[in-house]
N, C-alpha and C positions, 0 to 999 in steps of 0.2 A: 483480680480477674483480667485476663488478656482480652483486649479489644482489637479486632483486626481492622485494617484500613478499609475504608469504603472508597472504591475507585470507579470513576466514570470512564468508559471507553466509547467514544463516538465512532460510528462506522463499525460497531462491534460485531455485526453479523456478516461482514465482508470477509474476503480472503485472509488478509492480515489480521483484522480485528478479531475474528473468531479464534485464531491461534493464540492471540494475545490474551483474550478472555480466559482460555484454558490455562495458560501459564499463570496468570494472576490467581485463579482459583486454586491451583496447585500450590501456590505460595501462601495460601491461607487468607487471601483478601476477600472482601465482599465486592462483587462486581455489578455495576449498573451498566448494561449494554444498551446504547441508544443508536437507533438506525431508522432511516425512512424507507429502506428497501428499494431504493432507486436502481441500484445495480448489484445488490447483494441478495442472498436467499435465506429464508428462515431455516432451511435444512442445515446450514452451516453451524447453527447453534442449537438445533433441536435437541441434541443429546445433553445439553446443559440446562434445559428448561426445568428439570426436576431438582436441580441442585439447590440446596437450602441457602447458599450464599450468592445465587445468581438471580438477577432481575432483568427483564427485557422491557424497554419502553420505545414505542414507535413515535418518532419525532424528527422533524427537519431542523437542523441546527442553524439555518438561516433565520429562524425565529428564536427569541430568547428562551432559555430553559432555567427553571428554578428548582434546584435540587440541593441536597447537602452531601458533599463528598470531601475526601481528604486529598485526592489526586485526580488529575484529568489527563487522559491520553486522547489527543485530537487526531483521529485517523479518517474522519468522514470526508470523502471526496471521491468522485469517479476517477479512476487512475489509468484507464486504458483509452486509447483514441476512439474506439467504437462508442464507448459510453460517454466520455466527456465532450465529444463533438456532436453528440445527438442533441444536447441542450446546452450549448456553450455559455449562454447567459447564466443559467442556473449553476453551472460548474464554477464560474467566476464568483458568483454570489456565495456558494458554499465555502470557497477558500477565504473570501474576504469577510463577508457578513458572519460566516460561521466562526472564523477566528476571533472577530470582535466579540461575539456573544460568549465564546468559551473563555476568552481572556477576561471579559467582564465578570464572568462567574468565578474564575480563579481569583481575581482581585477581591471580590466580596468575601470569599471564603478563606483568603490567605493560603490558597492551595498551590502546590507545585503543578506545572502543566507542561506536557510534552506535545510537540508539533511534528507530525509526519510530513516532512518536506520531501524533495525529490531531486534526483540527478538532472531532471529536466530544467532546473534553474540554470544549468550550464549551457543549455541550448545545443547547437552544433559546435562543440568545443574546438577552440584553436590551440588549446594546451592539452597535452596527453602524457600520462594519465591526469585526471582532474584532481586538483587539490582544493581545499576549502577556501583558500584565499583568492581563487580565480573567480572573477565577477561574471563570466559567462558571455555567450554570443547568442542572444535570443531575439527572434523576430517578434516585436510587440503587437503586430497586426495580422499574424498568420493564423492558419486554421488550428494550430496547436496552442496558440497564445492564451486561450481561456484557462488552460491548465498551467502552462509554464509561468505566465505572469501572475496568475492567481496565487501560486505557491510562493513566488518571489514577494508578492505583496504581503502574504501571511507571515513570512519571515520578518519583513520590515515591522509589521505590527507587534510581533513577539519581542523583538529587540527594543522597540520603543516603549512597550509596557515594562520591560525589564529595567530600562534606564530611567523612565519617568516615575514608575510606581514600585520599583524594587521587587517586581514579581520574580519568583523563582521559575525559570524556564529551562527547557531542554529541547534542542532542535536537531533532528537527524535528517540528512539527505540520503534518501533510500534509492539504491540502484536496482536494476532488474531483479525481481524476486519471483520464484516459482515454487510450486508444490501442490499438494492436495488442497482442494476447495477453490482453486482457480475456476472462474466461470468459463465453460467451454466455448461460449460465444463472445468472449471479451476482445478478440482480435489480437491478443498478445502472441508473440512468436512461439513460445513454448507450448501453450495450450493449442494454438493453431496446428502446429506440426504434429503433436501427439494425436489429436483427434483425427486429422487427415490420414495419418499413418495407420491408426487402428481401424479406420474404415476403408483402408486400401485405396484411398483417393490420391490424386496428385498432390504433392507438397508444394505449396506456393511460396516462392521467395520473391519479395519485392526488391528490385534493384539487381545488382550484379551478384549479390551474396558475399561480397568481400567486406561489407560493412561489419563492424564488430560490436559485440555486447559482452557484458560480464554478468554471469547468472549466479545468484545467491539463493540457496535453499531456505525455505521459510523458517525452519527451526533455528537456523543460524542467525537470521535477521532478528527474530523475536528475542533471542538471547542478548543480542547487541542492544536492542531497545530497552530491555529490562535493566541491563547494566548501566546504560546511560541515565535512565530515570533514577536509579539508586546510587549514582555517583555523587561526590561532593558538590555543593552548591556552585562552586566556581567553575565547574565543568558544564558549560551551557551549550556549546556548539557554535555554529553548525558543525556536525561531525558526519563525514561520509560513512555510509554503511552499505557494503556490497562485497561481492567476491572479486578480488583483483585478477582472477584468471580470465583471460581474454580469448574469445572464440569468434570466428567469422560465422555469419548466419548459415553459410553453406556447411560448415563443420557441424553446426548444431543439427541441421536437417539430416546429414549423413549419420550422425550418432543416433538420432531418433529412429531412423529406418533400421539401423543395425539392432537396436535394443528391442524394437517391436517385431522384427522379422517381417516387416511389411514389403509388399511388392510395389510400393508407391514410386513413381517417377517424380523428379524435381522439375517444376516449370517456373518460368521467370515472368514477372510483370513489372511495369514501371514503378520506380520508387516514389512514395508519396512526398508531397512538398514539405520541406522543413524537417524531414526525417534525419536524425543525426547519423553521420558516417562512422564515428568512432565513439566508444563509451567504455571507460574503465576507471574505477575509483582508485585513488591513492588513499589507503587506510592507515597510514602511519599514525595519525592523530588518535584513531580508535584503539590501535595497539598500545599506544603510550598511555592514554588516559583511562582506558577501560580494560586493558589487557584482553582485548577481543579481536578475534579474526575467525573467518568461516572455517568449519571443520568438515563439511560434507562435500565430497568430490562431485563433479557434474554428473558422471555416469551413475553414481549411487542415488543422487537426488532424482534423476530422470527415471530410474527404475521405479521408485516409490510413486512418482507422479503418474507414470504410465499405468501402474497398477490401479491407481485411483480412477483414472478416466476409463480404463478397461471395465472396471466394475460399474461405473456410471452408464456406460454404453450398453452393458448387458442387462441393466435394470430398466432403462427407459427405451421405448421404441423409437423415440426421437429426442434430440437434444433439447433440454429445457431452455425456454426463451428467457431473456432478461425480464425481470419483473417490472411492471409499470411504476412510474414515480408516484410517491405518496406525498401529498402536500398538506401540511398542517394548516388549519385555519387558526390564526393567532387569537381570534375572538372566542374560540371554543376550547382552547387549551390543548393538551396532548392526549394521546390515546394509549393507555397502558394495555399491553397484550396479556400479561400474566400477573 
C-alpha cells in the first residue's frame, strides 16, 4: 500500500504558502497548513478545505508545535515592509523563535526541513548581481532590520542545526515574487502598481524610479522550491531563487499602465530609508544543482496578476484589509479550524 508523505507548511495560507500547498497536494502529499493569519487570508486556501489530504491549523509558530510529519516547509513570516514593520518585534520573533521551534520539531522527527530565506539578507548590495557567497550590506538597526536580520539569524540557526545535529536542511534566498493571491494592501511594488492602475489612480514611485528589481512569477518560484526540497541531501543551499531579468521601477510602472490600459500618471515620492537601489539574483547555482530557471516572462506574469486583481476589485466594493494578528495562548494549545 502506498503511503503519501505528510508535509507541514508554515505560513501555508499566505501568498507563497497557498501555491505551495496546491503543488504538494497535486504531487500526492498530505498537507498540514499552519498559519496564524497575521498577514494572510483564509480565502487563499478556501478552495482546498474540502480536499481529503488537506488540513488547516491556526497556530503561531513562535510557540512550539507538536505534530507528526515527514517534511517541513517553513514559510511563516511577514514578507512585505507594510506588514513586517507594523509589529517588528513579532516579525523578529517569528524568524528566530519560529525557526528554533520548527528546527526542534524536525530534529525530533528526523524530518527534512526547508527555510524560506530572502534576498534581503544581502541588504543594499555592493556586489551586482548577488551571488550566494556574498555576505551582504545590512543595517542591523534600521527599520527593515527586523526582517533582514531575522532571516539572517534563521539561516544561522539552520546551518548550526545541520552541523551540530546532522539535520537535513534546504535554504532558498527568495527574490521579488509576484502573482495571484498577493495581498492588495501589502505595499509591494507589483501589487501597488496594479491596484493603482486598475483604479485609475496615480502610480506612486518612491525614489527616482531608476532603482532596479527582478520579478519572478509565483509558479516559477514554487517549482524551484519543490526541486530544492527533493534534491540530493548534499544540496542544502543557500540557493538564490528569482528571475535574473532586471527592470527599473519606472519600467515596471510603464508596463503595468500599458497592460491595464489605465489613464494613471506616475508620481514620485521620497525613497524609504534603507531601500535597496539594485537587486538581481545570480542563479547559476540553481541552474547547476536543480536544473531550474524561471520560464514565465514578466509581461505574461503581469497579465495573469492583473486579471486576478481585476476580479478582486470587481468582487469587493473596497479592498480587503489585512487580518488582525492571532496569538496562540501556549497554555491553551492550538486552535484547529477544520
